N, C-alpha and C positions, 0 to 999 in steps of 0.2 A: 547358476543363474536361475532366478524365478520365472514363472510363466509371464508374470507382469513385466519384468525386465526385458524378456525376450520379445514380447508384444511391442514394447517401446522401441527396442532395437530394430525389429523388422519394419516398423512403420517409418522411423527416421531413415533407415536405409532405402526403402521404397521412395521417400520424399527426395532423398538425394540423388538416387540413381534413375529416377523416372524420366530424366531428360536425355538419357542415352549419351551421345557425345557431349552434350551440354554440360555434363557434371565435371568435365575436365577444367580444373582451376576454379571450380564453383566456391569451394569453401574459402580459399584466400579472398576471392572477390567479395563474398558475403561478410567476411570479417571486416574488410575495409569499409563496405557500405554501412554495416550495422553498428560497428563499434568505433572504428577510427573515424568514420565520417562525422559521427556525433561530436567527437573530441575535437576534430578540425574546425567544424562550425562553431563550437564553443570558443575555441581559441581566437578564431577570427572576430567573433562578437566582443570578447574581452578587449582585443587589440583595437577594434574600431571605436569602442568607447573610451578605452584607457589612453589612447594617444591624444585625442583632443581634450580629454578630461583627465589629467594625471591623478587627481585625487581619488577616482574610481579604483585605482590599483593600490590604494592604501590598505594595509593589512587589516586594520579595523573595519574598513568598509567591505572587504571580501569576506571577512568572517560574519559580518552582519547579513550579507547577502546569502551566504551559505546557510546561516541560522534560519533565515526566513523560508528556505526551501525544505527544511527538515519536516514540517508537518505534512505537506503534500508527498514528500518522498516516502514517508512511513506508509501513507495510504497506498501508494503505488507498490510498495513491497508485497502487501497482501493482495492487491489487485492482480499482480503477476499470476498467482495461482488460479484466480478465477478465469482470467483471460486464456491461460494455457489450457484450460479444459473447456473452452468455448463458452464460458459463462461470463457474466459482467456484473459488478456491484455498483449501480448508480446511487446507492444510498449512503455512501461514505460521507458526503457532506452533511446530511441529517444526523447521521450516527455521531459524527464529530461534535456537532453542536449539542446534542442531547447528552453525550458523556461529559462534555465540559460543564453543562449545567448541573448534572448529577453530582459531579465532583465538588463543584463550588457550593452547592446547597449542603452537602455533607459537612464540608469544612466550616461553613458558616454556622451551622447548627451544633458545633462542638466536636465533631469527629477529627481525630488526629490526622493531619494531611496525608502522612505516609500510610495510614490505615484506609484512608479513602481511595487510594490508588488501585488496590486490588478490586474494590467494588466497581470502579470505573472500567477496569479491564474486563471483569465478568459481564458488566452491562453491555459493552461493546460486542463481546462474544455471543452473548444471548441474542442480541439484535441480528448479528450474522446468521445464527442458527435459525431464527424465525424467517429470515429471507429464504433460506434453503428449504425450510419445511413447506412454506407456502408455494414455492416454486415446484416442489415435487408433488405435494398433494393436489394442487389444482392443475398440474401438468401445463404450466404457463412458462413462457421464456423468462429467464432471470432478468432481462432488460425490462420487461413490463412490470414485473413484481418489484423490483428495486426502484424503479421510477416512482412507483406509488408509495413505497416505504420511505423513500427520500423525503416526501412531503409529510408523511406520517410522523417520522422521528423528528423532523424540525418542528412540526406543530406541537409535539409533546414537549420538546424543549422549550419552546416559547411560552406554553402554558404553565410549566413548572417554574419558569423564571418570572411569570406574570408579565412577559413582554419587556422586561427591564434587565439590565446588567446586574449581576450578582456581586456585590462588593463587601466591604467590611470583613475581609479575611485577615487572619494573623500573619501578615507578611514577614514578620521577624522569625517565623518558624523555619527550621532547617530545610524543610521541603522547598520553600520558595528561594532561600538563599543558595542552596546547593543545585537542585534540579533546574532552578531558573537562572542560574549564574554560570560561571566559567569553571573549567577543570583544566589545569595545566595550560592556561591561556586560551583554551578553546571552549566554546559553548558546550555545556553538559549535554544538551540535546544532540549535538553532532556525534559524540561518543556514543550515545544510545543508538542513533541511526547506524553508525558503523557496525555496532555489534549486531543489530537486527539483520543488516544486509549479509553479513558473514554467515550468521546462523541460518537464515532462510535460503541462502544460496546453497549451503550443504544439504538442507532438507529437500530442496527441489531436485538437486542433481545426484544425490548420494543415498537417499532413503527410499523404502518401498512406497511411502505415500507420494513422494515426488515422482517416482516411476508411474504410479497409477494415474496421477494428474496428467502426465504427458501422454500416456497411453490413451486415455479417454479423449484428450483434445486432438490426437492424431486420427482416431477412428472410434467413435463413440459405440457404434454397433459391434465392431470386432471386439472392443474391450468388454462390453457386457457379455458377449457370446463366450469369451475366454474366461468368464467368472470373476471378473474385477467388479468390486462393489461400487457401482456408479453413484447410487444415491448417497451412500455413506461418505464417499469421497467429495461429492458436491457439498454436502453439509460441512465437512471438515474445511474445505477451501473457503467457503463463504464465512465460516465462523473465524477463520484465520484472517480474512479481510477485516472483519469487524474488531478483531483483536488489535491488529496493527493500527487501526483507525482510532481505537480507545487509547492506545499508547500515545499517539499524536496528541490527543485531547488532554492527557494527563500532564505531558510536557508543556502544552500551551497554557494550562491552568497555572503551572509553576512559573512560567515566564511572564504572563500577563497579569497574574495576581487577581483575577477576576473571572467570572463566568459570563460570557456574552452569547446569548442564544442566536445572534444573527451571524456569527462567524461561520466559515466553511462554505459559504455560498459560491457555487461553481467549482469547488475543489474536486468534485467527482470527474469533471471533464479534464482537468489539468492532470489528475493522477493517471486517467486512461491515456492521455496524450504522452506522458512521460514514459509509460510502459511501452506504447507503440514505437515511439521514436527511439527508445532504448533497445528495441529488438524483439518484442513480444507481439506476434501477429494476432489479429482478431480471429484468424482461422484456427488458432490453437495449436497444440501439439509440441510447441517448443517455447523457450523463453531464454532471454539473455539478461545478465545482471550488470555487466561491465558498463552498459550505457544508461543505466537507469538514473543515477544521480545527475550525471552531466546533462542528460536530456531535460531534467526538471530546471 
């Protein structure tokens, strides 16, 4: 076991045992509250709407509802890492809009849509790295920095699009018909979300990077004292947030077939809410994945 993993284990053990006798049965109660509680509320909401309005339970409607949640859910997947280490990325709404515009402009100017996707992903990652660098160099809270870059990125997107929706894209291209359509009767975007959730769940819980994120969130001072690269981990976490947001933008471009610079308004708060309701506290140090999508 590495020093990072030991630091995480010690921090989480202290968190669990700090209450003395109160830790008896704490884990089962927490599971019910954080995971099963979300599922119960979701079930009650579905039943409450589906009973008076049976059409709501139609399979096509449920798939459409699930598809609509994909974009914010992808943002939440990256946001988990930021929140777990006591950071936050409020710029995801602006990042989403700017990446969407960049992708649409590239395609409209003749770039093959599939080749535009890597550019969109790199753009989102670079924007996330910029957030982390400004946070580190100016020694400012990520909350303040990303609140500013939220407006900056959205403004850049509006300027690039000249304040208008970008249309006239080759919608008969396989990118739009495949990535914007269905695969095995399920929206392609849902398959992408499932893959991202599985991969990032493993990254957070089974890799040194995930252990560093949780260690820093549990106790930043102790993590730095033990030699964990706090700055590098912050850059990686916020870059990942930008990457998953760019992934959402690429899928939105495929589905909508246009680049709208006004999309994504308020998405940052919904992504944060999905993380918190799903079991990732603002205090950092831990994160849960089972409640993430149901919370959205």
